[in-house]
VEXZA-249893 format. One line per field, with one value per residue (C-alpha): residue in one letter; x, y, z. Coordinates in steps of 0.25 Angstrom, whole numbers, plus 5000, padded with zeros to 4 digits. Layout:
resn (A|...)
c1 (X|...)
c2 (Y|...)
c3 (Z|...)
//
This chain:
resn (M|R|R|G|Q|T|L|L|I|D|A|D|D|T|L|W|E|N|N|I|Y|F|E|E|V|I|Q|S|F|C|E|L|I|E|A|R|G|R|T|R|E|A|A|R|R|T|L|T|A|I|E|R|E|R|T|K|S|S|G|Y|G|I|R|N|F|Q|T|S|L|T|H|A|C|A|E|L|L|G|P|A|D|H|L|A|E|L|D|L|L|R|E|L|C|A|A|L|W|R|R|P|V|T|L|L|P|G|V|P|E|T|L|A|E|L|S|G|R|H|R|L|I|L|F|T|K|G|D|L|D|D|Q|Q|L|K|L|Q|R|S|G|L|R|S|L|F|H|Q|V|D|V|V|R|E|K|D|V|R|A|Y|Q|D|A|I|A|R|H|G|I|R|H|A|A|G|W|M|I|G|N|S|P|R|S|D|V|V|P|A|L|E|S|G|L|G|V|V|F|I|P|H|H|A|T|W|E|L|E|H|D|E|V|P|G|S|H|D|G|R|L|L|V|L|E|R|F|D|E|L|T|N|H|F)
c1 (5678|5665|5666|5660|5669|5673|5687|5693|5707|5718|5729|5742|5750|5739|5739|5752|5764|5763|5769|5783|5785|5780|5790|5801|5798|5798|5811|5817|5810|5816|5830|5828|5825|5836|5846|5841|5844|5831|5829|5821|5812|5808|5806|5797|5790|5787|5781|5772|5766|5764|5758|5749|5743|5742|5735|5723|5721|5728|5727|5737|5745|5758|5754|5751|5764|5772|5766|5769|5783|5784|5778|5788|5800|5795|5793|5807|5815|5809|5799|5808|5821|5817|5815|5825|5818|5804|5809|5814|5801|5793|5800|5798|5783|5782|5788|5777|5767|5775|5778|5772|5762|5768|5757|5758|5759|5747|5738|5733|5730|5723|5714|5711|5706|5699|5692|5685|5678|5677|5675|5688|5689|5702|5701|5713|5716|5725|5727|5717|5727|5738|5729|5723|5737|5742|5729|5731|5745|5742|5734|5723|5712|5704|5704|5696|5681|5682|5693|5692|5703|5699|5706|5707|5703|5696|5682|5674|5681|5678|5664|5662|5668|5659|5647|5651|5655|5643|5653|5647|5656|5655|5661|5670|5685|5697|5710|5723|5736|5733|5728|5724|5717|5713|5711|5706|5695|5690|5688|5681|5672|5667|5676|5684|5699|5711|5724|5736|5748|5759|5773|5774|5760|5761|5763|5751|5742|5746|5736|5732|5724|5712|5713|5698|5691|5681|5688|5687|5702|5711|5726|5734|5748|5747|5736|5735|5730|5717|5712|5713|5702|5693)
c2 (4938|4936|4937|4949|4960|4972|4975|4988|4987|4997|4997|5004|4997|4987|4980|4985|4992|5007|5017|5010|5016|5030|5029|5026|5039|5046|5041|5046|5060|5061|5057|5068|5078|5074|5076|5090|5093|5090|5079|5066|5069|5083|5076|5066|5075|5085|5075|5068|5082|5085|5071|5072|5085|5082|5068|5076|5083|5075|5061|5050|5043|5044|5058|5065|5058|5064|5078|5077|5074|5086|5095|5090|5092|5107|5109|5103|5108|5120|5123|5121|5114|5099|5095|5084|5078|5079|5072|5060|5060|5060|5048|5041|5044|5039|5026|5024|5023|5012|5004|4989|4986|4978|4970|4967|4953|4944|4955|4948|4935|4941|4950|4938|4930|4942|4946|4933|4935|4950|4963|4970|4985|4992|5005|5014|5028|5036|5040|5032|5030|5026|5016|5010|5008|5000|4992|4988|4985|4977|4966|4967|4974|4962|4958|4970|4972|4987|4998|5011|5022|5034|5047|5045|5034|5041|5038|5044|5036|5023|5027|5030|5016|5009|5016|5013|4999|4995|4991|4986|4991|4977|4971|4981|4982|4991|4985|4993|4998|5013|5017|5031|5026|5011|5010|5022|5027|5013|5010|5024|5020|5007|4997|4986|4988|4979|4987|4981|4990|4992|4996|5007|5014|5028|5037|5046|5033|5031|5033|5027|5014|5015|5006|5004|4998|4988|4976|4982|4984|4972|4974|4964|4963|4958|4959|4944|4943|4948|4934|4930|4940|4942)
c3 (5968|5960|5945|5938|5945|5937|5938|5935|5932|5931|5920|5923|5933|5936|5922|5917|5921|5919|5929|5929|5915|5918|5930|5920|5913|5926|5930|5916|5919|5933|5927|5916|5927|5936|5924|5924|5938|5945|5954|5951|5963|5958|5944|5950|5959|5948|5938|5949|5953|5938|5935|5948|5942|5927|5929|5935|5922|5912|5916|5915|5904|5896|5890|5903|5909|5898|5900|5915|5912|5903|5913|5924|5915|5913|5928|5932|5920|5915|5904|5892|5896|5895|5881|5881|5894|5887|5875|5883|5892|5879|5874|5887|5888|5873|5877|5887|5876|5869|5881|5881|5892|5903|5910|5925|5929|5928|5921|5908|5915|5927|5918|5909|5921|5927|5914|5914|5928|5929|5921|5919|5916|5914|5922|5920|5919|5910|5896|5887|5876|5885|5893|5880|5874|5886|5887|5872|5874|5886|5879|5891|5884|5881|5896|5900|5898|5898|5898|5906|5905|5913|5916|5931|5940|5951|5958|5947|5937|5945|5947|5932|5929|5939|5932|5918|5920|5929|5940|5953|5965|5971|5959|5954|5957|5952|5951|5950|5956|5959|5973|5967|5955|5957|5972|5979|5968|5965|5980|5981|5970|5976|5968|5974|5971|5968|5971|5964|5968|5958|5962|5952|5953|5949|5961|5958|5959|5973|5984|5998|5996|6005|6018|6019|6007|6012|6006|5992|5990|5986|5985|5976|5972|5958|5947|5945|5959|5954|5950|5964|5968|5955)
//
């Protein structure tokens, strides 16, 4: 691969662990609901449906996650009979803000090598405060030339990033773990894509990976394999 590529790089579950910690809170939520006589399946199904609708209007991040849990409790247990459950869930969500960032294997070394050959742009979605805090704690900020935190990673967001950063389609790549946010819209925008699956990718980020992509899709098992291609 020639030098001088522009690499847009996802953050959550691409650079560091993220969804596994939300899953821990969800498991606690399901246990609380089960203790009140409802099934874990009903708890999970209700929360997923609420999150699917709320993310359309309220975005992502810890704040919206906690609000979705609150709404799910009200729907499953009644509007006023779940104060103890809310207190515990509030504590669990607060702990998400304080959790140290756990980098995925090979991330710092790989970014350091790539940044000497290419322009690296962190391109992620979610709550701005949440993402900036994780980036600060990660120690990776100096390895990126620029940082973009967008509300949603759809075709419009990619087209905007391409225009703002002056990215040539032939020299632009999106790197991430999410079929819905990192693969499908980036390909539709004319970028190349490096798909690095994560075993705990959030279920709302699942999507069918296109079978026809004109050689513009590269699938890797690990982040550090990027240096073999860029």
